[in-house]
N, C-alpha and C positions, 0 to 999 in steps of 0.2 A: 830926796825922795821925789819921784814924779807922779803926777796925778793925771787920770784920764780927763780928757776935755769933755765938754758937754756934747760935742758933736760925736766923739768916740762912744760915749755912753749911749747916746741916741742910736747909733749904729748897731751897737751890741744888742740893745733892747729890740730894735727892728729885726735883727737876725733871729733873736729868740722868739719873738712873736711869729716870724714866718715859719721857723721849725715847729713851733706849737701848732700852728694852723696846719702844717703838713702832717704832724702826728695825728691831729684830729680827723683830717681827711683819710689817713690810713686806717685809723680806728674804725671810721665809718664804713670803709671798704671792707674791712675784716668782719665787722658786724653783719654787713650785707652778704658777704661770702658765707659766714656761719649760718646765717638765716637760710640761704639757698641750700647749703649743705644739709641743714636739719630737715628742710622740706624734701630734699632728695632721699635722705635716709627714711623719713617718714613714709614717702611714696614707696620706697623699696620694701619697707616693712609691711605696708598695705598689700603690695603685690604678693609677698611671700605669704601673708595670711590668706589672700585670695587663692593662691596656688594650693595651700594646704587644705583649704575648704573644698576646692575642686578635686584634689586628690582623694579626700575622705568620701566625697560623693562618688567618684569613680570606684573606690575601693568598696563602698557599700553596694554599688551596682554589680561589681565583679562577684562579690560574695553572694549576692542575690541570685545571680545566673550562673554560679559555679557548676551546678549540677549538670548543666547543658554541655559543659566542656571537660568534665571529669576524665573522659577517656583519653584525651590528648595531653592534658595537663598532668604529667606524671608527678611533678613535685609539690602540687597544691590541690586540696580538695576540701570543700566546705563540709563540716560535720553537721549531720542532721540530728535534731534532738530526739532522744528515744521516745517512742510512743508511750502513752500512759499504760500502766500495767494492766488496765482492763481491756486494752485493745489487743488483738492478735492479727497476724497476717491472714488475709482471706484464704480459704481453701480453694482449690482449683474449681473453676466453673464446670458444671455438669453439662451445660448446653453450649454449643457453638453460637456465638452471637453474630457470625459472619461479618465482623468488622476487619477482615483481612482478605488478602487476595494473592493467589499463587499464579503468576503470569507465565505461560509457556514461552520459551525463547526459541529462536531458529535451531532446529536440530532435535527438539524435544520429541517430535513425532517418531524418531528412531528408537527412543528409549522412554516411552511414556510411563509415568508413575502418577499415583494419586497421593496428594499431600493433604493431611488433615490436622486441624488444630484440636488437641486432645484436652488440654487444660491451661489455665491461667492462674498464676500466683501473684498476688499484689503484695508488694513489700512497703516499707516505710522510707526507703532510701534507694539511690541508684544501685543497680546490680553490677558489680565489677568481676565477679567470679562465679562459675558453676562447674560442678564436677559430679558425674554419676559414680556411685559405688561399683566395685568390680562385678557384683552380681546383678547390677541394674535395678535394684529394688529401692535404692535411696538416692536422693539428689541433694547435694550440699550446695547452699547458696550463700555467697559472700557479698555483703553490702557494708553498712556500718554495724552489722551484727553477723554472727555465724548461725545459720539455720540449716536443719536437715529435715527434709520432707520425704516421708515414706510413700512412694508412689502406689504401693499395693493397698495400704491401709487408709490412704487419703488423709493423712494427718502429719503435723510436725512432731518429731520425736526429740528434737534437741533445739534449744535456742540460748544464744549467749550474746548479750549486748557488749560491744566494744566501748569502753568508757574513754572520755576525753573531753576537751573543751573546744570552743569554736576556732582557736588558733592552731590546734594540733590535728592534722589529718589522721584519719582513723579507719580508712576504708580497708577492707580485706581485698587483696589483689590477686591471690591465688590460693587454690585448695588442692591438696593431693591425698588420695586414699592410699593406705597400705595395701599390698596385694591381697591380703586376707580379708580386707574390708571392715575390720574391727576397730581401726583407728584412722584418724586423718589429721593432717597438719595444715594449718592456714597461715599465711603470711601476709603482712599489711604495711601500710604506711607509717604506722606507729613504731616500726623497727622491732617488732616482736614476732616470734614463731609461737604458735599455740598449738598444743596437741590435745585432741579430744578422743575419748573412747566410748564406743557404743556397747552398752551392756543390756542384758535382758531386763525388761521392766524399766527401761531408760526414762528418767524424768525429763519433762519438757525444758525446764530451766536447769542448765548445767554449767559447770565450771571446767576449765582445762585441767587435765591431769599434769600438764607440764607447760611452763611459759619460759622461752629462751629469748634473751635479749640479743639483738643484732646491731652491727655498727651502722646499718643503713636500711631504708625501706626495702621490704621484700616484694618483688614483683612476680616471681614465678618459682614454683617448687615442683620437682619431679622425683619420683622414686626410681631406683635402679637396683639391679642385681637381687631380685626376689625380696625387696624390702630391707635389705641389710643396710643400705646407704640411701641417701637422698642428696639432691643438688639444688642449690638456690641461685637465683639471679637477682642482683640488688641495684638499688638506686645509685650507688657509688661505682657502678660498672664492674663489680666483682662477681666471679663464679665461685661458689664454695661447695665443697664435698663434705657431708656430715655422716657420722655414724649414727644410724637410726636407733641403736640400742642405748647408747650413752648420750646422744645429742651433743657430742663433742665435734668441733670442726677439725677435719683431717687435712685439708688442702684448700688453698685459696689462690685463684688467678685473677690478677687485675691488670688491665691493659695500661700501657705507658700513657695513653692519651688521657688528658685531664677533662673532668666534667662530662664524662660519658655515662650514659645510663644503660644497664643490661636490662632491656625491656621484655625479652621473650626467651623461652627456653624449651628445648625438646631433646628427648632421649630415644635413640633408635631401638626397635624391638629386641635386638640381640644384645643391647646394653653396651655395644662397643663404642658408639659415637654419641657425643653430647654437642648440640648446636646451641649457640647463643646469638640472639639478634640484638643490636644495639641502636641507639637513637642517632648515631652518626652515619647511618646507611650500611654499616658492616655487618657481616656474619662471621663468627669464629667457630671452627670445628675442633673438638678435642677428643683425644683418646683418654677416657677417664681412668681406665686401668693403669695406664703408664702415667697419668696426670701430666699430659703433654699436649700443647697446642699444635695442631696439625696444619691449619691454614687459616688465613684471614682474607676475606673477599668483600669488596664493595658490591652489593647485590641490588641496591635500589637507588633512586633519586632522593629519598627521604628516609626517616627512621624506620627500622624493621620492627613492627610492633607485635607481630604474632608469627609463630613458626610451628610446624609439626612434621614429623616423619611419617611417610606412608608405611603401614605395618608391613613387617617382614622384608623391608628394603632399606637401602641407604639413599632413597630419594626423599628430598626435603622440600617442603612447601613453605615459602616465605610470603608474608603480606606486609604492606608498607603504608605509611602516611602518603605515599605518592599515588595512592588509589589503585595500585596493581598487585596481582598475585603471580608469583613465579614458582615454577617447578624445576628442581635441580637434581642432577645425579652426581653424588659424591663418589669419585672414582680414585683408585690408587694405582699408580704405575711406578714400579721400582722404588717404593718407599715414599714417593711424592704424592700428595693429595691435591685434587683440584675439584671445583664445582663446575659442571657443565650445564648450561641452561637448556632445558628441554622445551619449555612452553611459557609463554606470558599471557595471562588472562586479564583483560581490562573491561570489566563489566560494571564496576562501581564508579560513582561520580565523586566519591570523597574517601577519607581515610578508611582503610581496611583494618579493623581493630581486632578481629577474631577469626580463627580458622579451626576446623575440626575434621577429622577423617573417620569414616565409619570402620567397624572392625574388619570388613572384607576388603578394604582399600579401594573400593569402587567409587564411593561418593565422597566429595569434599564439600563442606559447608563453610561459607564466609559470611561475616557480619561487618557492617559498615556505619560510619557516621551518616551516610545518606539514608539510613533508617530501613535499609532493605537487607535481606539474606539472599545469597545466590547458592543454588544447588548445582554443583558441578560434577559431571561424570568424568572421572579421571581416565577412564579407558578411551573415551572419545576426546578428552582434553578440552571440553568447552562447557560453559554454563548452559543448563537446560531450563532452569526455572528461577524466576525472581519472586521472592516472598515479601510482601509489604503488610506489616501488622503493627509494629511498634511506632510510637510517636516521638522517639528520641534515638540517639545513637545505640547501636547494638554493640555491646562491649564484650560480651562473652557468649560462647556457644559450646556444646558438647554432645557427642553421640552417646547413647546408651550402648554399653559393650555387649549386650546380649540380644539386641534387636535393632531394627531400623527406626527407632525413635530418637529424637534429638530435642535439645532445649536451646532456648535463646534468652539471654539476659540483657536488660536495656537500661539506659538513663531515664526511661519513663517509669522506673520503679516496679517493672513487672518481669516475671519469668514466665515463658510460654513453652509448653510441651507439645511437640508435634509427632506425627507418625508418617512414614513413607510406605506405601503398599502398591502392589501392581494393579493396574486398572481393573483387571478381571476379578480382583478381591472385593470390589465395591459393588454392592447391590444396586 
């Protein structure tokens, strides 16, 4: 048996001591690395917490100012809390406070008119939809509530609050009266269609006679064919045809394009054509009887937010977030359809959110985020008057079907009723 010498043992111990020292050094380095890693992780956590805090602040500011942008933010709107039961919307003002101005534009001397503010209705929330009844006696107003104002009796004859919470958009986006004027349908961001009926002795606080669930937010509703059917344009890009008696869905068209919103809708007077404007700059024209897409055309440089047919024609007016208004003629040649541009009107400085044509087809009214309305003579093809009255975006407008009265609804929570008359009618 051989034994290690003292020198060999000393060498082994020296090596072990050296390895131990190396291990200690590595351990110290690892501890330092772990400390640095922990400090880095802590700093990242702090940054994330700071980002979350900033995000919550931005979100709070966004929600606070959401009403200012509700017109262009189709997918999100801040719910206004219902007013106390003791409060009611103010009735229209009897006296003109002259806090508005109708400015004549070049060319107005060729077709002068007198524009007067008849009444102002103050609501509790932004106004997203307005619609006159077929006989012109009632004005339906859509905000976060459904209200019907009788213009002859100067009072509200129906009110219905749309329930919801702060995270659920609940604005009414569109209102359509039946041709006989005894019922109306409203559609909104809460994905519901609600049907209301006007009866003699109508109570102010009402409930829908029918509520229909939809797969997406409803942005536009229009009746066709004497009220037997109606069509809807929705937030998922769909155009739907409904039976107005059974409220069953008969047909749906949805474009292949993903994440597109059907923001606007119009039906020609003869019920032959249905036009849909989308937020991807396009307009589609349909033959609703044949349930067929006739054409798709890119009409603007930004989303098409409002469209309307000129009565008794196949001429279509489109307005856009590109601040322009365009007039088109839809023509058919050998079974092929196309949209021919007739005129472009650029009088607004911001999004054009609403358009309406009077029953004679002579006057076009437009409302914009620039807080003005333009009164356009369609025969002349130019804007003749600029009306400044609202303190926020003008989101909705409509002509009275029986006169040259019109209304405007705004993000400033007011609806204003106006009248157009010839200059010689003013004393």
